[in-house]
C-alpha positions as CSV (number, residue, x, y, z in Angstrom):
1,X,163.4,33.8,119.9
2,X,164.8,37.2,120.5
3,X,164.3,40.1,118.3
4,X,167.9,40.0,117.3
5,X,167.6,36.4,116.2
6,X,164.5,37.2,114.1
7,X,166.2,40.2,112.5
8,X,169.2,38.0,111.6
9,X,167.0,35.3,110.1
10,X,165.1,37.9,108.2
11,X,168.4,39.4,106.8
12,X,169.6,36.0,105.8
13,X,166.4,35.2,104.0
14,X,166.4,38.6,102.3
15,X,169.9,38.0,101.0
16,X,168.9,34.6,99.5
17,X,165.9,36.2,97.9
18,X,167.9,38.7,96.0
19,X,168.2,37.9,92.3
20,X,171.5,36.6,91.2
21,X,173.3,39.2,89.0
22,X,173.4,38.1,85.4
23,X,176.4,38.6,83.2
24,X,176.1,40.9,80.3
25,X,175.7,39.0,77.0
26,X,176.9,40.4,73.7
27,X,176.0,39.0,70.3
28,X,178.0,39.3,67.1
29,X,175.1,39.6,64.5
30,X,177.5,38.9,61.7
31,X,178.1,35.3,63.1
32,X,174.4,34.3,63.3
33,X,173.4,31.8,60.6
34,X,170.0,31.0,59.2
35,X,169.7,27.9,61.4
36,X,170.3,29.9,64.5
37,X,167.9,32.6,63.4
38,X,165.1,30.1,62.6
39,X,165.6,28.0,65.7
40,X,165.5,30.7,68.4
41,X,169.1,29.6,69.3
42,X,170.4,33.0,70.0
43,X,167.4,35.3,70.6
44,X,163.8,35.7,69.3
45,X,163.9,36.0,65.5
46,X,161.6,39.0,65.7
47,X,164.2,40.8,67.8
48,X,166.9,39.9,65.3
49,X,164.8,41.0,62.3
50,X,164.0,44.4,64.0
51,X,167.7,45.0,64.9
52,X,168.8,44.1,61.3
53,X,166.1,46.4,59.9
54,X,167.4,49.2,62.0
55,X,171.0,48.5,61.1
56,X,170.4,48.5,57.4
57,X,168.0,51.4,57.4
58,X,170.5,53.4,59.4
59,X,173.1,52.8,56.7
60,X,170.7,54.3,54.2
61,X,169.9,57.2,56.6
62,X,166.3,56.0,56.6
63,X,164.6,56.6,60.0
64,X,161.2,55.3,58.9
65,X,160.2,51.6,59.4
66,X,157.3,50.3,57.4
67,X,156.0,47.5,59.6
68,X,154.2,45.7,56.8
69,X,157.4,45.7,54.6
70,X,159.4,44.5,57.6
71,X,156.9,41.6,58.2
72,X,157.0,40.7,54.5
73,X,160.8,40.8,54.4
74,X,161.0,38.7,57.6
75,X,158.8,36.0,55.9
76,X,161.0,36.1,52.8
77,X,164.1,35.8,54.9
78,X,162.6,32.8,56.8
79,X,161.7,31.1,53.5
80,X,165.2,31.6,52.2
81,X,166.8,30.4,55.5
82,X,164.8,27.2,55.4
83,X,166.6,26.3,52.3
84,X,170.0,27.7,53.3
85,X,170.6,26.9,57.0
86,X,174.3,27.5,57.2
87,X,174.3,30.9,55.4
88,X,175.1,33.8,57.7
89,X,171.9,35.9,58.2
90,X,173.5,39.1,57.1
91,X,174.7,37.5,53.9
92,X,171.1,36.3,53.3
93,X,169.8,39.8,53.7
94,X,172.4,41.2,51.4
95,X,171.4,38.6,48.8
96,X,167.6,39.0,49.2
97,X,167.3,42.7,49.6
98,X,170.5,44.0,48.0
99,X,171.5,45.6,51.3
100,X,174.9,47.3,51.5
101,X,177.6,45.1,52.9
102,X,178.4,45.9,56.6
103,X,181.3,48.3,57.1
104,X,184.5,46.7,58.4
């Protein structure tokens, strides 16, 4: 095989080895229900809980996250969600923690 042939084969293999570009995914947090939250159907529940904590704390101009409180609230939310699978997660948080309703 010539050097050109080897180089061409190498180039073809390199192109196939490149990862396929993934589409950007967006999530409307207001549409996630308890069943989806508990079942890892959207993203990891820990990630959702962290995002929601940041969202509601930002509405209160609170920049401090107490990790023990966050863990306790997540467990309370999970317990509530087990009994209310179809309730939107943000509605569950508003009910449990008297969080302000999201701005529209």
